C-alpha positions in Angstrom: 25.7 -14.4 -94.5 27.1 -13.0 -97.7 30.8 -13.7 -98.2 33.2 -11.6 -100.1 34.2 -12.3 -103.7 37.0 -14.8 -104.2 40.1 -12.8 -103.1 42.5 -15.0 -105.2 43.6 -12.1 -107.3 43.7 -9.5 -104.5 47.0 -8.0 -103.5 48.2 -8.2 -99.9 46.9 -4.8 -98.7 43.5 -5.4 -100.1 43.3 -8.8 -98.3 44.3 -7.0 -95.1 41.3 -4.7 -95.5 38.7 -7.1 -96.9 39.9 -10.6 -96.6 37.4 -13.1 -95.1 34.7 -10.5 -94.6 31.2 -11.9 -94.1 28.2 -9.6 -94.1 24.9 -10.2 -92.4 21.6 -9.3 -94.2 22.1 -5.7 -92.9 25.1 -5.3 -95.3 27.3 -3.6 -92.7 30.6 -2.1 -94.0 32.5 -2.8 -90.8 32.8 -6.4 -89.7 30.0 -7.4 -87.3 30.8 -8.1 -83.7 28.9 -11.2 -82.4 29.0 -11.1 -78.6 27.4 -14.5 -77.9 28.5 -17.5 -76.1 26.0 -19.9 -77.6 23.8 -20.5 -80.7 20.3 -21.7 -81.2 19.2 -24.5 -83.6 16.2 -24.8 -85.8 15.5 -28.3 -84.4 17.2 -31.1 -82.4 18.3 -32.7 -85.7 20.3 -29.6 -86.6 21.9 -29.6 -83.2 22.9 -33.2 -83.6 24.2 -32.6 -87.1 26.4 -29.7 -86.0 27.9 -31.7 -83.1 28.8 -34.3 -85.7 30.6 -31.8 -87.8 28.0 -30.1 -90.0 28.7 -26.5 -90.9 27.6 -23.9 -88.4 28.4 -22.7 -84.9 28.0 -24.6 -81.7 29.7 -22.7 -78.9 32.0 -19.7 -79.0 34.8 -21.7 -77.4 34.7 -23.8 -80.6 34.2 -20.9 -83.0 32.5 -17.6 -83.5 31.6 -15.6 -86.7 33.7 -12.6 -85.8 36.7 -14.8 -84.8 36.3 -16.8 -88.0 36.7 -13.7 -90.1 39.9 -12.8 -88.2 41.2 -16.3 -88.6 40.5 -16.3 -92.4 42.1 -13.0 -92.9 45.2 -13.9 -91.0 45.5 -17.1 -93.0 45.3 -15.1 -96.2 47.9 -12.7 -95.1 50.4 -15.4 -94.0 49.7 -17.6 -97.0 48.5 -20.4 -94.7 45.7 -22.9 -95.4 44.0 -22.4 -92.0 44.3 -20.4 -88.7 43.0 -20.7 -85.2 42.9 -17.6 -82.9 43.9 -17.9 -79.2 43.5 -15.8 -76.1 47.2 -14.7 -76.1 50.5 -15.3 -77.8 51.6 -17.8 -75.1 48.3 -19.6 -75.6 49.2 -19.9 -79.2 52.7 -21.3 -78.6 51.7 -23.7 -75.8 48.6 -25.0 -77.7 50.6 -25.6 -80.9 53.2 -27.6 -78.9 50.9 -29.5 -76.6 48.3 -30.5 -79.1 50.8 -32.7 -81.0 53.5 -33.8 -78.6 53.4 -37.0 -76.6 55.6 -38.6 -74.0 58.9 -39.7 -75.5 58.9 -37.0 -78.2 61.7 -34.5 -78.8 61.7 -30.8 -79.5 64.7 -28.8 -80.9 64.5 -25.0 -80.4 66.7 -22.0 -80.7 68.1 -20.7 -77.4 67.2 -17.1 -78.3 63.5 -17.2 -77.3 61.0 -15.1 -75.3 61.5 -16.0 -71.6 58.0 -17.5 -71.2 58.6 -19.8 -74.2 61.9 -21.0 -72.6 59.9 -21.7 -69.4 57.4 -23.9 -71.3 60.3 -25.8 -73.0 62.5 -26.2 -70.0 60.0 -26.6 -67.2 56.7 -27.7 -68.5 57.4 -30.2 -71.4 59.9 -32.3 -69.4 57.0 -33.1 -66.9 55.5 -35.2 -69.6 58.8 -36.9 -70.6 59.2 -34.6 -73.6 62.9 -33.8 -74.1 64.1 -30.5 -75.4 67.4 -29.6 -77.0 68.4 -25.9 -77.3 70.8 -24.8 -80.0 72.4 -21.6 -81.3 69.8 -20.6 -83.9 72.4 -19.1 -86.2 74.6 -22.2 -86.3 73.1 -24.6 -89.0 75.5 -27.4 -87.9 73.9 -27.4 -84.4 70.4 -27.8 -85.9 71.6 -30.7 -88.0 73.3 -32.4 -85.0 70.3 -31.9 -82.6 67.5 -33.4 -84.6 66.7 -37.1 -84.3 64.0 -39.5 -85.5 62.1 -38.6 -82.3 62.1 -34.9 -83.1 58.5 -33.8 -83.7 58.8 -30.0 -83.5 61.6 -27.6 -84.4 60.9 -24.1 -83.0 62.5 -20.7 -83.6 61.8 -16.9 -83.4 63.1 -14.7 -86.2 63.8 -11.9 -85.4 64.2 -13.2 -81.8 63.2 -11.5 -78.6 65.0 -9.4 -77.5 68.4 -9.7 -79.3 67.0 -9.6 -82.9 68.8 -12.8 -83.9 67.9 -13.9 -87.5 67.6 -17.6 -88.2 67.6 -19.1 -91.7 64.1 -20.4 -92.0 64.6 -22.3 -95.3 67.7 -24.2 -94.0 66.2 -25.1 -90.7 62.9 -26.2 -92.4 64.9 -28.6 -94.7 66.7 -30.1 -91.6 63.4 -30.6 -89.8 61.6 -32.1 -92.8 64.4 -34.7 -93.3 63.5 -36.3 -90.0 59.8 -35.9 -90.4 59.5 -32.9 -87.9 57.5 -29.8 -88.4 59.0 -26.3 -88.2 57.2 -23.8 -86.0 58.2 -20.1 -86.4 57.2 -17.3 -84.1 56.6 -14.4 -86.5 55.4 -11.8 -84.0 58.3 -9.3 -84.4 58.1 -9.1 -88.2 54.4 -9.8 -88.8 53.1 -11.0 -92.1 53.6 -7.5 -93.5 57.4 -8.0 -93.5 57.9 -11.8 -93.4 55.8 -14.9 -94.4 57.7 -18.0 -93.0 55.6 -20.5 -95.0 57.2 -19.2 -98.2 60.5 -20.5 -96.7 59.2 -23.9 -95.7 57.7 -23.3 -92.2 54.8 -25.7 -91.3 53.3 -23.8 -88.3 53.4 -20.0 -87.6 52.5 -18.6 -84.2 51.8 -15.0 -83.3 51.3 -12.9 -80.3 48.7 -10.8 -82.0 48.8 -8.6 -78.9 51.8 -7.0 -80.5 51.8 -5.6 -84.1 48.5 -7.2 -85.2 46.7 -5.1 -82.6 49.3 -2.4 -82.8 47.9 -0.1 -80.2 48.4 -1.9 -76.9 44.7 -2.6 -76.4 43.8 -6.3 -76.3 45.5 -9.7 -75.9 45.4 -12.3 -78.6 47.3 -15.0 -80.4 47.1 -17.0 -83.7 48.2 -20.5 -84.9 48.5 -20.9 -88.6 49.0 -24.4 -90.1 47.9 -26.8 -92.8 44.6 -28.8 -92.8 46.4 -32.0 -91.7 47.9 -30.5 -88.6 44.5 -29.0 -87.8 42.6 -32.2 -88.2 45.2 -34.6 -86.7 46.1 -32.5 -83.7 44.9 -28.9 -83.2 41.2 -29.0 -83.7 40.2 -31.6 -81.0 42.7 -30.2 -78.5 41.5 -26.6 -79.2 37.8 -27.4 -78.8 38.3 -29.3 -75.5 41.0 -27.3 -73.8 39.6 -23.9 -74.7 42.3 -21.4 -75.4 40.0 -19.4 -77.6 40.1 -15.7 -78.4 37.2 -13.5 -77.3 35.0 -12.2 -80.2 35.6 -8.6 -79.1 39.4 -9.0 -79.2 39.0 -10.6 -82.6 37.0 -7.6 -83.8 39.7 -5.2 -82.6 42.4 -7.2 -84.4 40.3 -7.1 -87.6 40.1 -3.3 -87.5 43.9 -3.2 -86.8 44.7 -5.4 -89.8 43.3 -2.8 -92.1 46.3 -0.5 -91.2 48.9 -3.2 -90.5 51.0 -2.6 -93.6 50.9 1.2 -93.2 51.9 0.9 -89.5 54.7 -1.6 -89.8 56.3 0.3 -92.7 56.3 3.5 -90.5 57.6 1.6 -87.5 60.4 0.2 -89.6 61.3 3.7 -91.1 61.3 5.2 -87.6 63.3 2.4 -86.1 66.0 2.6 -88.8 66.4 6.3 -88.1 66.6 5.8 -84.4 69.1 3.0 -84.8 71.4 5.1 -86.9 71.1 7.9 -84.3 72.0 5.5 -81.5 75.0 4.1 -83.4 76.6 7.5 -83.4 76.3 8.0 -79.6 79.5 7.4 -77.6 77.6 6.0 -74.5 76.0 3.3 -76.7 78.3 0.3 -77.1 76.3 -1.7 -79.6 73.1 -1.3 -81.7 71.3 -4.4 -82.9 68.8 -3.8 -85.7 68.3 -6.4 -88.6 68.6 -3.9 -91.5 71.8 -2.2 -90.3 74.8 -3.5 -92.2 76.6 -4.2 -88.9 74.0 -6.8 -87.9 75.7 -10.2 -88.1 72.8 -11.7 -90.2 72.1 -8.5 -92.2 72.1 -10.3 -95.5 69.8 -13.0 -94.3 67.4 -10.5 -92.8 67.2 -8.7 -96.1 66.5 -12.0 -97.8 63.7 -13.0 -95.5 62.2 -9.7 -94.5 61.1 -6.7 -96.6 62.0 -4.2 -93.9 63.7 -4.2 -90.5 60.7 -4.0 -88.2 60.1 -1.7 -85.3 62.2 -3.4 -82.6 65.8 -2.9 -81.8 68.2 -3.6 -78.9 71.2 -1.7 -77.7 73.7 -1.8 -74.9 74.6 1.1 -72.7 78.0 1.6 -71.2 77.9 1.0 -67.5 75.6 -2.0 -67.0 72.3 -2.2 -65.1 73.0 0.9 -63.1 73.4 3.1 -66.1 70.6 1.3 -68.1 68.2 2.1 -65.2 69.5 5.7 -65.0 68.8 6.1 -68.7 65.3 4.7 -68.4 64.5 7.0 -65.5 65.6 10.0 -67.5 63.4 9.4 -70.5 60.5 11.8 -70.8 58.7 10.7 -73.9 59.5 7.0 -74.3 57.6 4.8 -71.8 59.1 1.9 -69.8 57.0 -1.2 -70.5 57.4 -4.9 -71.2 55.0 -4.7 -74.1 55.9 -3.9 -77.7 54.2 -3.3 -81.0 52.3 -0.3 -79.7 52.0 3.0 -81.5 53.8 4.5 -78.5 57.6 3.8 -78.1 58.3 1.4 -75.3 61.6 0.6 -73.5 62.3 -2.7 -71.7 65.2 -3.9 -69.7 64.9 -7.7 -70.5 67.3 -9.0 -67.9 65.1 -7.8 -65.1 61.7 -8.2 -66.8 60.8 -10.5 -69.7 63.9 -12.8 -69.2 64.5 -12.4 -65.5 63.3 -16.0 -64.7 66.1 -17.4 -66.8 69.3 -18.4 -65.1 72.0 -15.8 -65.3 74.3 -17.9 -67.4 71.4 -18.7 -69.8 70.7 -15.0 -70.2 74.3 -14.3 -71.0 74.5 -17.1 -73.4 71.8 -15.5 -75.6 73.2 -11.9 -75.1 70.7 -10.7 -72.5 73.1 -8.7 -70.4 72.5 -6.1 -67.7 73.6 -3.5 -70.3 71.0 -4.5 -72.9 67.8 -2.6 -73.4 65.1 -3.3 -76.0 63.3 -0.4 -77.7 60.1 -0.9 -79.6 59.9 2.2 -81.7 56.5 3.6 -82.1 54.8 6.0 -84.5 55.9 9.3 -83.0 58.1 11.6 -85.0 61.5 9.9 -84.9 63.2 13.3 -84.3 61.3 13.6 -81.0 62.4 10.1 -80.0 66.0 10.9 -80.8 65.8 14.2 -78.8 64.4 12.2 -75.8 67.2 9.6 -76.1 69.8 12.3 -76.4 68.7 14.2 -73.2 68.5 10.9 -71.3 72.0 9.9 -72.4 73.3 13.1 -70.9 72.1 11.9 -67.5 74.3 8.8 -67.4 
């Protein structure tokens, strides 16, 4: 295969289009899709050498040419040394945790996390005698107090799902590193188009590439980005043997999506800012949560870490669950769905869907009330979205 020129001098958008591309002798302009589970060898000696670590492919659970291009491109975009693609976002999170944690280890995490991640932290890790401390992610003093010499991983989302909490990556990274821990940041909401956590000291980045990386609600995927040491010491052996690998077809879809990621996320952010301002003026909306609005409690930090506000917001509706449901039923354009990052605008009621397995007091603690809805603003004309919201608000 012929590999692209050294992209060292390329700007971000050029990397998103051409980074990591490898062409076969046919010189295809679109990345090739290699739908194969296995690979043939020239002779038994070559097979033996590859199983001992020589360059080349062995089995698609271990690696695939299409998947490798996606991994290389994601690493370029995040500014990470290496990446490994997984079958889903939760596969990325759970693999990154379980590959390096052992009995007796300690994890510190922000309370404001996706519901399934909270499940892994609170229900799965304790089965192996791994202790977890949850903190208010915005309170730096709590991070300092929580870490110990047994802390191996510090975990946060910023912006968080679904309350758009912003955590100071640099300060938490410094705290983690003082006790020899690694900082893991879920960057799914911002994507590398808006935020690159390794620039602020993060050691591991995880993505649900199902969201903005794909961007059109088509395929599942996840990514783990890290340094060579974490890969060689922990991730690679675990990954090869446990098998949370991404399918080559999904990797190919993600590759095509990366070509438009910057364009899409900028438009998502522009549309979301307009819808957020519209909502803030509505009397039946009691609160709007959007990182780049000046009334967001971490507005200044969001502006420091992100280049735009992203496509997701949350807001509270006067009247609790009953009126939130009535609002959702009245929408004609915006869909009700637990997904996000689609080109179509999607509304979610987190307390009864993505976070419904959390105990009621835990939900309230992180602001997931019955009045809260999450809106992932799509690529429609924002005026049409505002019109749809306005007519739905009249029904409550």
